[in-house]
C-alpha positions, 0 to 999 in steps of 0.5 A: 499499499502506498505510504504517503498520505491517509487513505481518505486522500487516496482513491479506492477501487470497488471491484464488483463481482457477484455483489451487484447491489448498493443495499447491504454491500460491505465492500462498497460501504467500506470503500466510501468510508475510507476514501475521498474518491471511489472508482466502481468497476465491473469486468465481463471476464473472458474466462466466464464466457468460455467452454468448460472441460465438459464441452458446455458454455460456462455461461449460457445466454439466459444467465448472461442476459440476467447479468447484463441487466444486473450490471445495467441496473447497478450502473443506473443506481451508482449514477443516481448517487453521483458515481460512475460504473466503469464496464469492461470486457477482457482480463480482470487482473490486467484491467484493474492493474491499469486502473490502479496505475492510472488513478493512483489507487491505494486499495482495491475492494472486492467480495471474497469467495471460497471456490477455486476459480474465484480465488485464482482470479483474486490471486491474479488481481492481487499479484498485478496490483501489488506491483503498483503498491496497492492492496486487495481488501476482501470482505465476506461473501453474501451469506446470512452468517459471516464466517467469523460469527460461526461457533466453530472453525471452518475446518470443524464445520459439521458434515451434517447440515442439521448439526450445523443448523442447530449450533448456528441457530443457538450460538450465532447471530445475523448482523444488521444489514448496511444501508445503501450509500447516498453518494459516491464521489468518482475521480475525474475519468480519463478519456479511455474510461468514459464509456460505460456500455454493456457488451451485447450477447453476441459480443460475449460469444453467445447466440442471442436468438436463443432468447427468442424461442417460442417457449421463453414466454412460458417461464414461471416469472419474468426474471429481470436482472438487477437490484431493483427487480430483486427488491421488487420480487422480495416486496411482492413475495412478502408484503404484496401477496403474503405468499411467504406465509404458506411457503413451507406447504407450497415450496415443492411446486412446479408451476406458477409464480408464487409457490416459491420465493424465486429469490435464487437468481438475484441472490446468485448475482448478489442483487439481493443480500441474504441478510436483508432478506432475513431482516425483512422476514423478521419484520414480516413476522413482527407485523404480519405472521410468524409461522413454520413457513416464514421460518422455513425460508430462513431455513433455506437461506441456512442451507445456502450458507452451509454449502458456501462454508462446505466449499470453504472447508473442502475446496475442489474436492467438492467438484471431483467425481467422488465428491468430498467423501472420495467415493468410488464412482463408476459412470458410463460414457454416452453422449447420445443419452446426455444430449437427450437429457439436455433436450428433454427427449428421454420419453420420461414425461416428468424429466422431459418436461422439466428439462425442456423448461430449463432449455427454453427459459433458464429456470427449473423448480427446486423439486425439478432439479432434484429429480432430473439430477437424480435421474441423470446419476442413478438411472442414466448412470452418467457423470454428475459433473456433466449435469452440473455443467449443463445446470451452470450453462442454463440456470439463471 
Protein backbone atom coordinates (compact mmCIF):
# COMPACT_ATOMS: atom_id res chain seq x y z
CA UNK A 1 0.00 0.00 0.00
CA UNK A 2 1.23 3.48 -0.74
CA UNK A 3 2.82 5.12 2.26
CA UNK A 4 2.18 8.79 1.48
CA UNK A 5 -0.99 10.40 2.83
CA UNK A 6 -4.04 8.93 4.56
CA UNK A 7 -6.44 6.55 2.88
CA UNK A 8 -9.03 9.32 2.76
CA UNK A 9 -6.72 11.27 0.45
CA UNK A 10 -6.28 8.35 -1.97
CA UNK A 11 -8.62 6.71 -4.45
CA UNK A 12 -10.27 3.38 -3.68
CA UNK A 13 -11.45 0.97 -6.36
CA UNK A 14 -14.53 -1.20 -5.87
CA UNK A 15 -14.41 -4.36 -7.97
CA UNK A 16 -17.96 -5.66 -8.40
CA UNK A 17 -18.33 -9.41 -8.95
CA UNK A 18 -21.34 -11.30 -7.62
CA UNK A 19 -22.45 -8.41 -5.42
CA UNK A 20 -24.38 -6.25 -7.85
CA UNK A 21 -26.25 -4.05 -5.38
CA UNK A 22 -25.96 -0.94 -3.23
CA UNK A 23 -28.04 -2.07 -0.24
CA UNK A 24 -26.05 -4.06 2.35
CA UNK A 25 -22.85 -4.07 0.32
CA UNK A 26 -19.97 -4.19 2.84
CA UNK A 27 -17.13 -3.61 0.36
CA UNK A 28 -18.83 -0.58 -1.16
CA UNK A 29 -19.64 0.91 2.24
CA UNK A 30 -16.06 0.36 3.40
CA UNK A 31 -14.54 1.96 0.31
CA UNK A 32 -16.75 5.03 0.60
CA UNK A 33 -15.91 5.33 4.30
CA UNK A 34 -12.15 5.08 3.74
CA UNK A 35 -11.63 7.10 0.56
CA UNK A 36 -12.45 10.54 -0.77
CA UNK A 37 -12.76 9.23 -4.32
CA UNK A 38 -14.09 5.81 -5.36
CA UNK A 39 -13.89 4.05 -8.72
CA UNK A 40 -16.56 1.40 -9.33
CA UNK A 41 -15.67 -1.32 -11.86
CA UNK A 42 -17.31 -4.39 -13.41
CA UNK A 43 -15.50 -6.67 -15.85
CA UNK A 44 -17.12 -9.21 -18.15
CA UNK A 45 -14.14 -11.52 -17.78
CA UNK A 46 -13.31 -13.61 -20.82
CA UNK A 47 -12.85 -16.71 -18.65
CA UNK A 48 -16.55 -16.66 -17.72
CA UNK A 49 -17.61 -16.92 -21.38
CA UNK A 50 -15.54 -19.89 -22.49
CA UNK A 51 -16.25 -23.59 -22.95
CA UNK A 52 -15.77 -25.84 -19.93
CA UNK A 53 -13.79 -29.09 -19.82
CA UNK A 54 -17.15 -30.85 -20.24
CA UNK A 55 -17.82 -29.20 -23.58
CA UNK A 56 -20.53 -26.77 -22.48
CA UNK A 57 -20.53 -23.00 -22.33
CA UNK A 58 -19.68 -21.78 -18.86
CA UNK A 59 -22.28 -19.04 -19.08
CA UNK A 60 -25.31 -19.58 -21.26
CA UNK A 61 -27.49 -16.94 -22.84
CA UNK A 62 -30.16 -16.77 -20.11
CA UNK A 63 -27.72 -16.18 -17.26
CA UNK A 64 -25.63 -13.82 -19.37
CA UNK A 65 -28.72 -11.75 -20.12
CA UNK A 66 -29.59 -11.66 -16.42
CA UNK A 67 -26.04 -10.51 -15.60
CA UNK A 68 -26.17 -7.82 -18.30
CA UNK A 69 -29.45 -6.51 -16.90
CA UNK A 70 -28.01 -6.55 -13.39
CA UNK A 71 -24.95 -4.56 -14.43
CA UNK A 72 -27.12 -2.01 -16.25
CA UNK A 73 -29.28 -1.61 -13.16
CA UNK A 74 -26.18 -1.20 -10.96
CA UNK A 75 -24.86 1.43 -13.36
CA UNK A 76 -28.11 3.40 -13.08
CA UNK A 77 -28.09 3.16 -9.28
CA UNK A 78 -24.48 4.32 -8.98
CA UNK A 79 -25.02 7.20 -11.38
CA UNK A 80 -28.11 8.27 -9.39
CA UNK A 81 -25.89 8.96 -6.35
CA UNK A 82 -23.16 10.74 -8.28
CA UNK A 83 -20.82 7.91 -9.16
CA UNK A 84 -19.79 6.11 -12.31
CA UNK A 85 -19.60 2.37 -13.02
CA UNK A 86 -16.77 1.54 -15.42
CA UNK A 87 -17.63 -1.53 -17.52
CA UNK A 88 -15.08 -3.59 -19.43
CA UNK A 89 -14.69 -6.90 -21.23
CA UNK A 90 -11.39 -8.77 -21.06
CA UNK A 91 -8.89 -9.92 -18.43
CA UNK A 92 -9.87 -8.63 -15.00
CA UNK A 93 -6.39 -8.58 -13.48
CA UNK A 94 -4.89 -6.61 -16.38
CA UNK A 95 -7.76 -4.11 -16.45
CA UNK A 96 -7.66 -3.47 -12.71
CA UNK A 97 -3.88 -3.09 -12.76
CA UNK A 98 -4.17 -0.38 -15.42
CA UNK A 99 -6.83 1.45 -13.44
CA UNK A 100 -4.79 1.22 -10.23
CA UNK A 101 -1.85 2.75 -12.05
CA UNK A 102 -3.86 5.42 -13.91
CA UNK A 103 -5.81 6.67 -10.89
CA UNK A 104 -3.18 6.12 -8.18
CA UNK A 105 -5.44 3.66 -6.36
CA UNK A 106 -4.23 2.57 -2.91
CA UNK A 107 -6.79 -0.15 -2.22
CA UNK A 108 -8.99 -2.44 -4.30
CA UNK A 109 -12.11 -3.69 -2.50
CA UNK A 110 -13.87 -6.88 -3.52
CA UNK A 111 -16.19 -9.56 -2.20
CA UNK A 112 -14.09 -12.63 -1.38
CA UNK A 113 -15.16 -16.10 -2.47
CA UNK A 114 -14.46 -19.62 -1.25
CA UNK A 115 -14.16 -21.51 -4.53
CA UNK A 116 -11.12 -22.19 -6.68
CA UNK A 117 -11.79 -20.24 -9.87
CA UNK A 118 -12.79 -17.11 -7.98
CA UNK A 119 -9.82 -17.38 -5.63
CA UNK A 120 -7.42 -17.77 -8.54
CA UNK A 121 -8.85 -14.59 -10.01
CA UNK A 122 -8.39 -12.81 -6.68
CA UNK A 123 -4.79 -14.00 -6.54
CA UNK A 124 -4.14 -12.77 -10.09
CA UNK A 125 -5.54 -9.34 -9.27
CA UNK A 126 -3.54 -9.15 -6.04
CA UNK A 127 -0.34 -10.08 -7.84
CA UNK A 128 -0.86 -7.44 -10.51
CA UNK A 129 -1.77 -4.56 -8.21
CA UNK A 130 0.97 -5.41 -5.71
CA UNK A 131 3.42 -4.30 -8.38
CA UNK A 132 1.67 -0.90 -8.20
CA UNK A 133 1.92 -0.85 -4.38
CA UNK A 134 -1.82 -1.28 -3.94
CA UNK A 135 -3.61 -3.62 -1.55
CA UNK A 136 -6.50 -6.02 -2.21
CA UNK A 137 -9.11 -5.94 0.57
CA UNK A 138 -11.60 -8.83 0.56
CA UNK A 139 -14.84 -8.68 2.51
CA UNK A 140 -17.11 -11.58 3.41
CA UNK A 141 -19.36 -13.06 0.69
CA UNK A 142 -23.12 -12.66 0.51
CA UNK A 143 -24.08 -15.14 3.23
CA UNK A 144 -26.53 -14.89 6.10
CA UNK A 145 -23.86 -15.51 8.73
CA UNK A 146 -20.32 -14.23 8.47
CA UNK A 147 -17.62 -16.84 8.79
CA UNK A 148 -16.17 -15.04 11.81
CA UNK A 149 -19.54 -15.36 13.59
CA UNK A 150 -19.71 -19.15 13.33
CA UNK A 151 -19.42 -21.07 16.63
CA UNK A 152 -16.65 -23.27 15.20
CA UNK A 153 -13.63 -23.04 12.93
CA UNK A 154 -14.27 -23.83 9.28
CA UNK A 155 -12.16 -26.98 9.49
CA UNK A 156 -14.55 -28.16 12.22
CA UNK A 157 -17.66 -27.42 10.17
CA UNK A 158 -20.11 -30.28 10.79
CA UNK A 159 -20.53 -32.68 7.88
CA UNK A 160 -24.24 -32.94 8.65
CA UNK A 161 -26.43 -29.91 7.97
CA UNK A 162 -28.67 -30.45 11.00
CA UNK A 163 -25.67 -30.26 13.34
CA UNK A 164 -24.55 -27.05 11.61
CA UNK A 165 -28.03 -25.53 11.82
CA UNK A 166 -28.55 -26.30 15.50
CA UNK A 167 -25.21 -24.82 16.55
CA UNK A 168 -25.54 -21.72 14.40
CA UNK A 169 -29.11 -21.02 15.51
CA UNK A 170 -28.10 -21.41 19.17
CA UNK A 171 -24.78 -19.59 19.27
CA UNK A 172 -24.56 -17.21 16.28
CA UNK A 173 -26.40 -14.10 15.21
CA UNK A 174 -27.17 -12.40 11.91
CA UNK A 175 -25.58 -8.97 11.75
CA UNK A 176 -27.68 -5.91 10.87
CA UNK A 177 -27.74 -5.01 7.19
CA UNK A 178 -25.93 -1.92 5.94
CA UNK A 179 -27.91 0.96 4.42
CA UNK A 180 -27.32 1.81 0.77
CA UNK A 181 -24.89 4.71 0.30
CA UNK A 182 -26.40 8.04 -0.67
CA UNK A 183 -23.39 9.45 -2.51
CA UNK A 184 -20.25 8.29 -4.31
CA UNK A 185 -17.52 10.67 -5.38
CA UNK A 186 -15.78 9.42 -8.50
CA UNK A 187 -12.43 10.77 -9.68
CA UNK A 188 -12.26 12.66 -12.96
CA UNK A 189 -12.16 9.97 -15.63
CA UNK A 190 -9.60 9.66 -18.38
CA UNK A 191 -10.95 9.66 -21.96
CA UNK A 192 -10.38 5.90 -22.34
CA UNK A 193 -12.60 5.21 -19.31
CA UNK A 194 -15.67 7.29 -20.10
CA UNK A 195 -17.61 4.55 -21.92
CA UNK A 196 -19.93 2.51 -19.69
CA UNK A 197 -21.55 0.35 -22.38
CA UNK A 198 -22.54 -3.20 -21.50
CA UNK A 199 -21.32 -5.71 -24.12
CA UNK A 200 -24.02 -7.40 -26.13
CA UNK A 201 -24.67 -11.14 -26.01
CA UNK A 202 -23.11 -11.66 -29.43
CA UNK A 203 -20.02 -9.71 -28.31
CA UNK A 204 -19.75 -12.18 -25.42
CA UNK A 205 -19.76 -15.03 -27.92
CA UNK A 206 -23.35 -16.09 -27.31
CA UNK A 207 -26.29 -16.63 -29.63
CA UNK A 208 -28.88 -14.03 -28.69
CA UNK A 209 -31.53 -15.78 -30.83
CA UNK A 210 -31.86 -18.42 -28.07
CA UNK A 211 -33.85 -15.85 -26.12
CA UNK A 212 -36.41 -15.61 -28.90
CA UNK A 213 -37.62 -19.21 -28.78
CA UNK A 214 -41.43 -19.59 -28.80
CA UNK A 215 -41.49 -21.07 -25.27
CA UNK A 216 -39.47 -18.45 -23.37
CA UNK A 217 -42.63 -16.51 -22.54
CA UNK A 218 -43.87 -19.53 -20.57
CA UNK A 219 -41.29 -19.02 -17.80
CA UNK A 220 -42.69 -19.14 -14.26
CA UNK A 221 -41.92 -15.44 -13.84
CA UNK A 222 -40.02 -12.85 -15.82
CA UNK A 223 -36.52 -12.92 -14.38
CA UNK A 224 -35.13 -9.43 -14.88
CA UNK A 225 -31.65 -8.90 -13.50
CA UNK A 226 -30.75 -6.16 -11.06
CA UNK A 227 -31.22 -4.96 -7.51
CA UNK A 228 -34.34 -2.99 -8.46
CA UNK A 229 -36.12 -6.08 -9.79
CA UNK A 230 -34.83 -8.20 -6.89
CA UNK A 231 -36.22 -5.81 -4.30
CA UNK A 232 -39.50 -5.71 -6.23
CA UNK A 233 -39.68 -9.50 -6.10
CA UNK A 234 -38.96 -9.50 -2.36
CA UNK A 235 -41.68 -6.92 -1.79
CA UNK A 236 -44.09 -8.90 -3.94
CA UNK A 237 -43.48 -12.22 -2.18
CA UNK A 238 -43.64 -10.82 1.35
CA UNK A 239 -45.64 -7.64 1.51
CA UNK A 240 -47.84 -7.55 -1.60
CA UNK A 241 -49.07 -11.15 -1.67
CA UNK A 242 -48.09 -12.62 1.71
CA UNK A 243 -47.11 -15.77 -0.21
CA UNK A 244 -44.33 -16.40 2.27
CA UNK A 245 -46.96 -17.33 4.86
CA UNK A 246 -47.61 -20.62 3.01
CA UNK A 247 -44.08 -21.23 1.72
CA UNK A 248 -43.50 -24.49 3.61
CA UNK A 249 -46.64 -26.03 2.12
CA UNK A 250 -46.13 -24.82 -1.46
CA UNK A 251 -42.34 -24.70 -1.91
CA UNK A 252 -42.12 -28.00 -3.80
CA UNK A 253 -44.50 -26.89 -6.52
CA UNK A 254 -43.66 -26.93 -10.21
CA UNK A 255 -45.95 -24.42 -11.90
CA UNK A 256 -46.76 -20.82 -11.17
CA UNK A 257 -45.19 -17.62 -9.91
CA UNK A 258 -45.57 -17.70 -6.14
CA UNK A 259 -45.33 -21.29 -4.91
CA UNK A 260 -41.70 -20.44 -4.03
CA UNK A 261 -39.76 -17.25 -3.49
CA UNK A 262 -37.72 -17.31 -6.76
CA UNK A 263 -35.04 -15.27 -4.94
CA UNK A 264 -32.19 -17.55 -6.03
CA UNK A 265 -31.30 -15.77 -9.28
CA UNK A 266 -30.96 -12.41 -7.53
CA UNK A 267 -29.04 -13.99 -4.67
CA UNK A 268 -26.65 -15.70 -7.09
CA UNK A 269 -25.57 -12.39 -8.65
CA UNK A 270 -25.72 -10.52 -5.36
CA UNK A 271 -28.60 -8.29 -6.44
CA UNK A 272 -30.22 -9.23 -3.14
CA UNK A 273 -28.46 -9.56 0.19
CA UNK A 274 -29.19 -12.69 2.23
CA UNK A 275 -29.05 -10.57 5.39
CA UNK A 276 -31.55 -8.07 4.04
CA UNK A 277 -33.97 -10.89 3.15
CA UNK A 278 -33.58 -12.24 6.70
CA UNK A 279 -34.38 -8.91 8.34
CA UNK A 280 -37.33 -8.33 6.02
CA UNK A 281 -38.68 -11.74 7.10
CA UNK A 282 -38.20 -10.76 10.74
CA UNK A 283 -40.09 -7.54 10.14
CA UNK A 284 -42.86 -9.50 8.38
CA UNK A 285 -43.07 -11.87 11.35
CA UNK A 286 -43.46 -8.95 13.75
CA UNK A 287 -46.07 -7.11 11.74
CA UNK A 288 -47.97 -9.91 9.95
CA UNK A 289 -47.44 -13.53 10.99
CA UNK A 290 -44.68 -15.78 12.28
CA UNK A 291 -45.15 -19.45 11.42
CA UNK A 292 -43.37 -22.52 10.07
CA UNK A 293 -43.35 -21.05 6.57
CA UNK A 294 -41.58 -17.83 7.50
CA UNK A 295 -39.04 -19.88 9.45
CA UNK A 296 -38.62 -22.26 6.53
CA UNK A 297 -37.44 -19.56 4.17
CA UNK A 298 -34.72 -18.65 6.69
CA UNK A 299 -34.03 -22.40 6.92
CA UNK A 300 -33.38 -22.46 3.16
CA UNK A 301 -31.02 -19.47 3.47
CA UNK A 302 -29.18 -21.50 6.09
CA UNK A 303 -28.80 -24.35 3.59
CA UNK A 304 -27.33 -21.83 1.16
CA UNK A 305 -24.86 -20.65 3.82
CA UNK A 306 -23.94 -24.23 4.62
CA UNK A 307 -22.85 -25.02 1.07
CA UNK A 308 -20.78 -21.84 0.94
CA UNK A 309 -18.93 -22.97 4.07
CA UNK A 310 -18.64 -26.58 2.83
CA UNK A 311 -16.86 -25.22 -0.25
CA UNK A 312 -14.51 -23.30 2.05
CA UNK A 313 -13.75 -26.44 4.05
CA UNK A 314 -13.28 -28.90 1.20
CA UNK A 315 -12.20 -26.76 -1.74
CA UNK A 316 -12.00 -28.53 -5.08
CA UNK A 317 -12.93 -31.90 -3.58
CA UNK A 318 -16.49 -30.63 -3.85
CA UNK A 319 -16.20 -30.74 -7.65
CA UNK A 320 -14.49 -34.11 -8.06
CA UNK A 321 -16.29 -37.20 -9.34
CA UNK A 322 -16.18 -38.85 -5.92
CA UNK A 323 -17.14 -35.71 -4.03
CA UNK A 324 -15.97 -34.78 -0.55
CA UNK A 325 -16.13 -38.43 0.56
CA UNK A 326 -13.80 -39.54 -2.26
CA UNK A 327 -16.37 -42.19 -3.13
CA UNK A 328 -15.58 -44.77 -5.77
CA UNK A 329 -17.99 -43.92 -8.58
CA UNK A 330 -18.44 -45.84 -11.83
CA UNK A 331 -20.05 -43.96 -14.72
CA UNK A 332 -20.69 -44.69 -18.35
CA UNK A 333 -19.81 -42.57 -21.35
CA UNK A 334 -22.86 -41.98 -23.55
CA UNK A 335 -23.06 -38.65 -25.37
CA UNK A 336 -26.32 -39.65 -27.03
CA UNK A 337 -28.09 -40.13 -23.70
CA UNK A 338 -26.62 -36.90 -22.37
CA UNK A 339 -27.92 -34.95 -25.35
CA UNK A 340 -31.39 -36.46 -24.93
CA UNK A 341 -31.31 -35.46 -21.25
CA UNK A 342 -30.28 -31.90 -22.23
CA UNK A 343 -33.12 -31.61 -24.71
CA UNK A 344 -35.85 -33.40 -22.75
CA UNK A 345 -36.12 -36.35 -25.17
CA UNK A 346 -35.86 -39.35 -22.83
CA UNK A 347 -39.55 -40.34 -23.08
CA UNK A 348 -39.83 -39.89 -19.32
CA UNK A 349 -42.55 -37.22 -19.11
CA UNK A 350 -41.66 -35.67 -15.74
CA UNK A 351 -37.94 -35.45 -16.53
CA UNK A 352 -38.53 -34.28 -20.10
CA UNK A 353 -40.94 -31.53 -19.07
CA UNK A 354 -38.50 -30.10 -16.54
CA UNK A 355 -35.53 -30.29 -18.91
CA UNK A 356 -37.46 -28.51 -21.64
CA UNK A 357 -38.41 -25.76 -19.21
CA UNK A 358 -34.71 -25.33 -18.39
CA UNK A 359 -33.72 -25.42 -22.05
CA UNK A 360 -36.20 -22.78 -23.15
CA UNK A 361 -36.42 -20.47 -20.12
CA UNK A 362 -33.29 -20.84 -17.97
CA UNK A 363 -35.43 -21.81 -14.98
CA UNK A 364 -36.35 -25.07 -13.26
CA UNK A 365 -37.99 -25.56 -9.88
CA UNK A 366 -36.07 -26.94 -6.93
CA UNK A 367 -38.09 -30.15 -6.99
CA UNK A 368 -37.49 -30.49 -10.72
CA UNK A 369 -33.74 -30.03 -10.33
CA UNK A 370 -33.56 -32.74 -7.68
CA UNK A 371 -35.47 -35.19 -9.82
CA UNK A 372 -33.68 -34.65 -13.14
CA UNK A 373 -30.29 -34.75 -11.40
CA UNK A 374 -31.23 -37.99 -9.66
CA UNK A 375 -32.33 -39.47 -13.00
CA UNK A 376 -29.04 -38.50 -14.66
CA UNK A 377 -26.97 -40.10 -11.91
CA UNK A 378 -28.96 -43.14 -10.84
CA UNK A 379 -30.90 -44.12 -13.96
CA UNK A 380 -28.65 -42.98 -16.80
CA UNK A 381 -25.51 -43.54 -14.66
CA UNK A 382 -23.70 -40.57 -16.20
CA UNK A 383 -21.04 -38.41 -14.57
CA UNK A 384 -22.86 -35.98 -12.25
CA UNK A 385 -20.46 -33.23 -13.30
CA UNK A 386 -21.84 -33.35 -16.84
CA UNK A 387 -25.23 -32.49 -15.40
CA UNK A 388 -23.73 -29.80 -13.17
CA UNK A 389 -22.02 -28.23 -16.17
CA UNK A 390 -25.35 -28.11 -18.02
CA UNK A 391 -27.02 -26.53 -15.01
CA UNK A 392 -24.22 -23.98 -14.85
CA UNK A 393 -24.76 -23.14 -18.51
CA UNK A 394 -28.56 -22.95 -18.42
CA UNK A 395 -29.73 -21.88 -14.98
CA UNK A 396 -30.23 -18.18 -14.42
